[in-house]
DRENLOLUM-792421 format. One record per residue: x, z, y of N, C-alpha, C, O in turn; residue in one letter. Coordinates in steps of 0.05 Angstrom, whole numbers, plus 5000, padded with zeros to 4 digits. Each point is the difference from the previous one (the first is absolute). Layout:
REM DRENLOLUM-792421
XZYXZYXZYXZYA ...
REM end
This chain:
REM DRENLOLUM-792421
370096094459500949715002499949894971500750134981M 498149585019500249874979502449884988501949905011E 497650154965502949984983500349664984498049884992K 504250045007500849844986499950024967501650144988L 496249694996500349964976502349934990501549835008N 498750364967503549904995499749974969498650134984L 503649615009500350044971502349974992501349845014R 499650254969503549994993500549864973499050104979M 502349695021500549874979502749974993501750025018I 499249924950502550074989499949794975497949874998A 503550104990500249804971498250144982499650245000F 499349584985498750084982500950214979502149974989P 496250235006501350234987501750145009501650114985G 498349925044501950215014498650244997497650054999A 504750154998499950314988498550155026500049905023E 498950304974498850125020501350085020498950045022P 504249994972501450105016501349835027501450085018E 497849674976500649755018498450065026500650005024I 496650054962497550035016500650265021499349965024Y 501950314970500150185010502849965022500250105022G 501349774970502149925019498649865020500850035023K 497249804974498849845026498950185015500250005025G 498750154965498350235015501950125019499850025025K 502150074958502850185012501049795028500850105021Q 499049624977501449855018498150005019501350035020Q 495949964987497749965012501150275017500649995024L 499550224964499650255011502650005022499650045024W 502849934966502749855019499449885022500950055022D 497849814973499549785020497950155024499749895022A 499550274974497950145016497549915001498650045020G 500349804949497949844999497850174987497849915006L 502250324978498050124987497150045016497850004990A 503150065042496950015006498549765008497749995009D 503649844986498449775005498549744985498649815006I 502950374967499249764978497850134979500150244995V 498549654997497750064982501249914967499949774991N 501150464993500949804977498649914978497950124994P 503049654989497749924985497349915015497950074989D 501949795031498449975010499049644996501449804999G 495950244999498449694991501249835026501250075021T 498249724970500649725021502250125019499350105021E 503749894971501550175014500549855023499149775002P 502250355016501549935026502649954999501349815010D 499450384979503349964996500850004968498550134985L 503249785008501549944969503450165002502049905011V 497950334975502850045002502249914974500650124980L 500149695028501849874976502550184991502050045014V 497650064960502050234991502449874986502350085007L 497449704974502049914987500049715000498049885008T 504050014983499149654993498950004969500150184983G 499049575018497950034973497650035010498249934984G 500850175041497550005004498649845014498250105014S 502249634984499649815017497149924992498149975016E 501950004954497449864987498150264999497749964992H 503150285015497950245007498449985021497750095000E 503549765022499450005027497849755001499049945022S 500449944959497949775002497150034998498349845009V 501350354979497150054994499150175021497649985008G 504350215004499750135028499549885025499050075021L 502249724969499749835027498249705012499849885022L 499150084954498949734995497749995019498949795006K 500250495003497649985018500350105029498250005017K 504350094986501150125023499149885022500149765002S 498850395017499949905032502450065015500149995025R 502150074960502650105020501250244983498750204992G 504249775004500650184995502950075009501649825009I 499150464987502750045007501650114975499350174984A 502949705017501949974975502250225012501049985022I 499750234961501650175005502150024982499350024976L 503849995030502050014979502650135009500950005024A 500350104956502550115003502449804992499849774993G 502750415011502349824996500950064972502249904998D 497250194983500450124973498649864978498049865005K 502950154971498549914975498549775003497749994991D 503449795023498849715009497449975013498649795000N 500750515014497749995011499849775021498049855000S 504350135021499349795017499749704988498349855009F 502950084975500449774991497649894987499149785003A 499450484977497049944996498749955026498649795000A 501550345023498350015018499649705014497849925009A 505449914991500549785010497849834984498249885012M 502150114961498149834981497950035006498949785001E 499150445007497450045006499449945022497849905003I 503750155018499749865030499949664996498449855010K 503750074972499549695002496849944982498449835008A 501050344969497449934985497949995027498649825010W 501850454997497749995030499849775015497749925002C 503849965007501149765015498249844986497749965007H 503549944972498649774983497149964998498949785002Q 500050454994497050074996498850055025497750085000Y 503749885023498950065028498650305003498450055018K 502450114966499550295004502150175030502550035000I 496350025014501650075022501550254989498850154984P 503449905023501650244993502250035020500949815014S 500150434987502350145010502350144988499350184985L 502749795017501950054986502150275017501149945021L 499150364967501050265012501950054982499549994975F 502750075033502450184987499650264999499350075022N 500850114963499250314998502150145019499750235006L 502549615003501850155009500449915030502050085013S 495949715000500049915028498450215018498150144994E 503449835030499550165024496850025010499049795006R 499550404995497950045009498249874981498249845008E 502050194971498449854974496850155005497849884999L 502450385005497350125000497749845018497849914995K 504050125030498049835025499749764993497949925009S 503349924979499949744990498050024982498349835008K 500950294970499049984972496149995020498049864998L 502950415022497250055013499149825013497649965002I 504549865012499549775019498649784982498249855009A 502650134966499249824981497050014987498549814996F 501150494999497050074995498549945018498149854995L 502150245031498949915025499149715000497649944999R 504049905001499349725002499049934977498549815002A 501850294973498349824975497150175005497949894992K 501950335018496850105003499149835026497549965001R 503849945015499249875019498649764993497549974999A 504449874997499049784979497749974990498549815006L 500850474968497849974986497650115018497749964991I 502550185032498250065017498949755017497749955007N 504449914998498749745013498449874990498449905015M 501350054959498449864979497050105004499150234995N 499449555015497150055003499250085026497750075004G 504749925020499750035028498449745011500649764996T 497550345017498849815017500550005031499850195015S 501049554993501150005030497949845016499649774990L 499450265025497849845018501049915023501250165015G 498549554993501149875017498149975023498549814994V 500950265023497550025017501149795025502050055014L 496449714987501049735015501949894982500050034976G 502049805041501949844994502250065008500050145020K 502749794970502150155008500749805027499649765001P 501350395018501349935026501149674997501349894982S 498050055033500949665006503349994996501149854984K 500250305031502649965000501450184972502550014999W 496450104984500450024970500749814985499150014977L 502549785030500449764985501750084971500349864980I 501050435024501950024976499050214983501450074981S 496450035023499350244986496649974987498750204997S 500349564996498150014981500450084971502249964989G 496050145000500850134968497749814981497649995008V 503149894973498349904984498450194981501450154986D 496449855013497750234988500850004968500250224989A 500249564998500650004970503150065002500450144980E 501749845031502250074997500050325011502350074998R 496850065009499650285009499050164980500950204990L 496749675003499250124973501549984971499850164982K 501849615019501949974979502150264995500250144980A 501249895046501950085005499550375004501350194991V 497049815022499950305008496950174992499550245002F 498949524989498150084988497650085021497950114992G 502749835032498350025024497749845006500549755002I 497250335001497749705004500650015035501250175012D 497449604999501149885025497349975008498849844985L 499850265032497350005005499149885033500550145019I 498549644983499949875021497150115013498050064986Q 502349965043497950135012499349825024501050075021I 497749744979500049895026498150155022498050124995P 503449825035498650145017497549915005498250165006W 501449544992497349895008497750074982497649965006D 503550184967497850154986499050295002498550134986Q 502949945038499650255003498450135020500249875020Q 498250364982499050105026502050075017502450014994D 496350065032501850005024500250284993498350144988T 504649965023501050275000497750165023499650245000F 499349635014498050165019498350124992499450205012R 499249734964498250144982500450234986498350154989N 505249905014500250254987500650255013501449975020A 497950294975500350255015503150085002501650004981Q 498950065044502350055004500450284983498450184996P 504649814992500250244984500850245016501549955019D 498050234979500250275008502250164997500250195016E 501749774963502050084997502349845012502150125006R 497649584997501449865021500350095023502250065010F 494949955004499850055027501250305002500950045023L 499350154961501450305004502849924998501650155010Q 499249674980503149974995501449865026502250075010K 496149705000501349765020498550095022501249965021F 496350154982499250005025497149854998499749804985G 498350335032496849865000499949795016498049865002R 504250095010499549705023500949764974499949765006E 500650304975500849774983497849944983500549894979Y 497150145026497949954979500149694990499549944976S 501049885042499949734982501550014980498849964979D 504050095018502550114986499150134972500549914977A 497850365033498650104979497549904980499350084978A 499849735038498449824983501349784979499149944978S 503249965033500949834982501050164980499849914978V 501450335026501150204976498049984974500449954976Y 496750155041498250004981498949764983499050014978T 501549795037499349684996501849944971499149914979F 504050195029502049944980499950194977500549914977I 499050365028499650074973497650024989499950064977N 497849885036497549984973500849674988499249964977N 501849875033501549724985501450154980499150004977T 502950145029501650134970498250104985500549924978I 497450255022498350124989498249834983499650034976N 499549795039498449724988501249884980499149964977K 503149975033501349784981501750114980501249854985K 499050445014501750184981503449925004501349914981K 499250115037502849925011501950234994499350245005L 502549724987502850205000500849995025499650205014D 501649574997501149895027498649775016498449844990A 502550175035498449765016502349895014502150135005I 497549585004502049935022497949815021498649814993T 501750305036497549875016501249785017502050055014V 496749704985500349855025499250065031497949945010E 503850154999499450195026498549845023498050055013C 503949704987499049905028497349875005499749945024F 498150004956497749955009498950255012498549985019P 502250244971498250235013501749955031498449975020L 503850024985501550015025499049745025499350025024V 501049794959498949775020496649985006499049925021N 499550174955497650035005498550265012498150015016Q 503050144974498250245005501450225019498750215005E 504049765006501650095018501450294989500950175016N 499049874951500150274986502449964983500549764996V 501050394994502249954978498950264980498450185003T 503649714972499450134979502450254993500050154981A 502049855042502450154996499650314998501950134990C 496149975018500050284994497850084977499850234992L 499049615002498449954973501949974977499550114979A 502749765024502049954978501650154998501050044978L 499950135046501050214998498950244988501550154987S 496249905014498350234990499849954974500550204986M 498849605001499349864975503250094986499950104977L 502249885032502949994990500550314995501150084980N 497950075039499950345006498550124976500350234991D 497549524995498750194979501149894977498950064979K 503049815019501749904973498949724992500649884979G 497950045041499349694987501149785019499749985025I 501449864958502049825011498949775013498749824989V 501850195043498349835014502449875015501950125010A 497749574992501849835019499349895016497650055005G 503849775013498249825016501249794996501949984985C 496849815032500549665004498749954972499949755000E 499250334981499249944973502049884989499849794987A 502850355016502549954983500450114973501450194994D 497349674990499650114970503350064987500350164981A 501549735029502850034987500850325013500350214987T 500049745039499950325010498450204991500950234999A 496449704991499050274987500149984975498650184990A 502449714994501250014977502450174999500350174982I 501449805039502450185006499550245006501850154995G 495649965017499050185013499050154971500750244998M 497749634978499450064985502050114976499550194986I 502749665011502150084986501450335012500750174984M 499449865039501350265014497750174999500550245001A 496749694997497950224991500750104973500750244995R 499049584988500450064970502650144996499950214986R 502149725021502750154998499750295008501650174991L 496549905025499950315007500250035033499650225010G 501049555006500150035031497150095005498149924986A 501650275034497450115010498949685021497749925002A 504449975010498749805009502749845014502150125001A 497749605009501749825009499149885026497850065011S 504049774996499249925031501049624989502149944988W 496449945019500249725003500049915032498350015017M 505149864985501050005022500649775008500649894979A 499849885045501249795004502950135002500750235007N 501249514983502950025012500249885024500249755001V 499950425027499349855028502449915006500149835018A 502650244970502849925008501650084988499750234992S 502449655002502950014987502350095014500649815013I 500850354991503150045016501549954979499750144981D 501949715019502549984984501850105009501350114983S 499749945040501850185013499350234992501550054981E 496850155022499250314997499549984971500450214987T 498949574999499250024969498050164993500150164980G 496749785047498350124991497549865008500149815015S 497850274976497349805005497950175016499950255004I 498449565005497850175013497249994985499049784999L 499950384992498049944988497450135021500250195015L 498049674980497350065019497449954989499849774991A 498150395006496849925001498550165015500750225009H 496849674993498050135014498450234988498650145014C 501649904958499050174984501050164988502149894997T 498150364991501450184978498850194996498150075014I 502750064964498450284992501350185009502450044995A 495550145023501450225021501550174977502250095005T 496849954976502250184984502349944995501650174992R 499249535012503049955007501249985031501949875007L 496250335009501550005025499550285014497850105001V 504950025012499450185010497750145029499050235003D 500949535012498250025017499449675007501649824997V 495550175013499449725009498150025020498950205009F 501049564999497749965017498849765003501349794995S 496050215014497649714996501549845025501050085022V 499049704970500549825024498749704992498449994981T 502349785033498849744990501449824982502450034994T 496349804997501149824978502449785015499749895021H 502150104965502649925024500049735004501149915020Y 497449894957500649725005497649915015500349785010E 497050344994497950025013499650165025498549915019S 502550294982499550175021497150144997499250125020G 498949884955497950084997499450214978501750054984K 496650035015499550204981501250245002500450105022G 500450064950501650215004502449994974499849924977T 502250185034502749964975501050255001498950175014A 503249904971501450244995502749985007501549824992I 499250405028503649945013500950274988499550185016Q 501649904961501150234985503150005005501449825008G 499250434985502850064998500950074970500650244995E 499749594988501049974971501450234993501850085014F 497650014969501350274986502550004987500349804986K 501550355014502450004981502049865008499549905022G 502950034967502049915010500849734980500949795009E 498550264960500849764989497649824983498750154986M 500649605013498149864991501149844978502449974995V 495749954993500249724975498349725012497850015010T 503449844988499149785011500249764973502049944988I 495649975009499249794980498349795005498250025017F 502349754969497649825000500649864970502150024987R 495349825004500149904980499149665006498150005016I 502549814979499749735003497249954996498850204992D 499549555012497049984987500449854978497949884994R 504250084989500149884968499750264991498950004978T 501750255031499850254987503549984976500650144980L 500549705030502849974979501950155019501650114985S 499149955040502250085008499750245027498250025016K 503850104982499350285013502549995014502049914990A 497850205047502150135012499750224997497850054989F 504250185017500150285000502650065014502349914995I 496750325029502650155011498550255003497750084995T 504850045016499450275019501550025016502149904996K 497450265033501449965027498950325011498550164989G 503249865039500350245015497649865019499849765005K 498850425002498649985025501750095018500950235001I 500049545022501650045020497950125029500650155018L 497549754978498650015031496949954994499449904978S 498450155043497350014995499449875025498450145013R 502249664998499349815019497449995008498250034984P 501349925044497249915003499949795023499550035024K 501149744962500949775017497649805005498949914980S 500450045039497249825011499649784979497749924995P 504449974993500549744994499550044967500849824984H 498150395008499949984971497150194995498750125017A 500649844953497850174995500850295009502150095009C 495550014986500150375012501950174990501950065015R 498050054959501950084989502549854987499949844981T 502350265034502549944988501750174997500050215013Q 502449714964502750094991502149845002499949774992I 502050325018502749814996501050134979500350245001E 500449614978501750034975502649904994500249755000V 502150414994502749924990500049924971499750164981K 500649645018500949904967502349904995501449955019L 499449994958502749914985500049735008498149854998P 504150105010500849695008498849874989498149885011V 502350094962499449804978496549955001499049794994N 499750415012497149984999499049905027497849905003D 504250155018498949895023500649624997498349845008I 503650094985500649824994497849804979499549775007K 499450314971497750004984497249965021498249835004T 502350365005496749965020500449745020498149855004L 504350105007499949675018500549764984499349775006K 501750304976500349764983498849894971500249784989E 498450465002498249954975497950215003500050174983N 498049845036497850185003498149924977500249784989P 498150395006497549964981497549995013497850014989L 502749975037497750015014500650215023502050144998G 495549905032500250165013499350324994501850164998N 495849885000499450244987501350134982500449904978H 500950445030501050144983499150265001499350115021H 500550034953499750214990501350305007501150124981I 498949975040501450255005499050244988497650055001V 504350134987499050264983502150185009502449964999V 496250265010502550225009501650074974499049994978P 503650075025501450084982501749834981500549775007G 500350324968501349814983498949944978500150164981D 498549585017498749914972501249794991498849894981W 503350025026501349764988500850074964500349804987V 499850345005500950034975497349944978500049874978T 497850255035497249964986498949705009498649894983P 501850035033499649695010501649834992499049784999L 503950274993501949804982498849974969500149804986I 498850435007499250024972497649945000499549864980Y 498950165031497349905003500349644989499249904979F 502449965046500349744997501649904975499649784990C 502350405000501549944977497649944975499849794988K 498550435010498950004982497449755002498649984980L 501049875040498949815008502049734993498949784997K 503450235001502249775002499349955023499349774997N 500450295025500449915029502850005009501650184994M 499149575022502849955006500250235028498050055015E 504650074989500550195020502349835014502249944990L 496549995040502049955014501050225025498850215007I 503549675002501849784994501650074970501649844991P 
REM end
C-alpha cells in the first residue's frame, strides 16, 4: 500500500523528545503503517506545537495538496488553524484533521487516493469522437478550462474525417464474448480501439447516433468491452460524463457506469437509473438486446451487482459536484427506459437536489462507497459540493 509522505513540525529549536512524542501520537492513532516519516514533498504535516507556523511555509509553498494533522495539546490545533488559513490565502488545497477524530486512518487513506488521482489525471487525453448529442445542452466542456483545472487534453475527432468502421476486421475476442452473430458491432469495437491507439488516447466518448441512423449499428457493446479493459469509454460524446468516469478510474474504481436519471419518485425517495451500455464486470448476468431509443443494433441488459452504489456528477464548468450514495432497491426491466436499469433509494435531501438543482442528466455510478475520496478530490480542487 502506498504511504503518505509525512513531515512533523514544531517550534524552532524543539527538543528531540517533542518529535518522539509525535511518533507516539501517530502510533496511538493507528497511523504508523500508512505514513512514511520524513518524506520529501509531504502529503501530511503533523503539527506538534504552537510556534510551528513559520516552519510550515517552506514545506507547503509548492504543495499540490496537503493534509494537516493536529492534536488538542501544546497549541497544536491552534497552529494548524493558522497554517490552514495561510494555505487558503495562497490557494494551496488543504484538509485539516484532528488526531482524535473517528475513522482517521480511513480518511487519510481516502485523502491520499484523491491526491494521487488528481496528479494522475494530469496529462490524460480524452478523445471526443463526433459531436455531443444535440440534447446535451448543459454538458459541453471548454477544452482550455479542462486543461487548466485537471490537466486533461480534449481531442476532437470528427466523424467525417474517419474511415468507415466496415473496413475494420471484427475483433475475435469480442465475437467470443458476445457472439459471432454480432460481427458489425465487433468491427465497431475494432474501429474505436484502433482510434484510441492511433490518437494515443487514455479515454474516449463517442457520438453514437450517426452509427445508429446511418448504419443501423450501435457502439454499446464496444464501449462495454473497452470499459471492461480499463479504458474509460462513454457515449453521446458527453465529455462531462467522461471526465466523471476518469475521476472514478483514477480513484481506483475498476469501472463505472454512465446512466440517465430516467425518473425520480419523491414518495419512495428513489430514482431510476438506466442506460444501454455498461461494463459487464459491473453486472452478474447480462443479455444482448436492441438499443432502446432506436430499436436497432445491440445493447446490454444486465443485472447490476451489489447493494450499495455511489452516484455523482460534476458540472460543465468543473466547479461543482453532486455526490451521494444509495441502496439498490430493484433491477427493473421497464420497456420505457434504456436496457440496464437500477432503482436506488437516496437520502431525502439528495432527491430534492436532483429535482431542484441538477447539474445535468448523465450521472456516474460506481459500486460501493466512494463518497469520501470523491469529496476530498473535489475539495482539493475547490469544487463546490451541492446541496
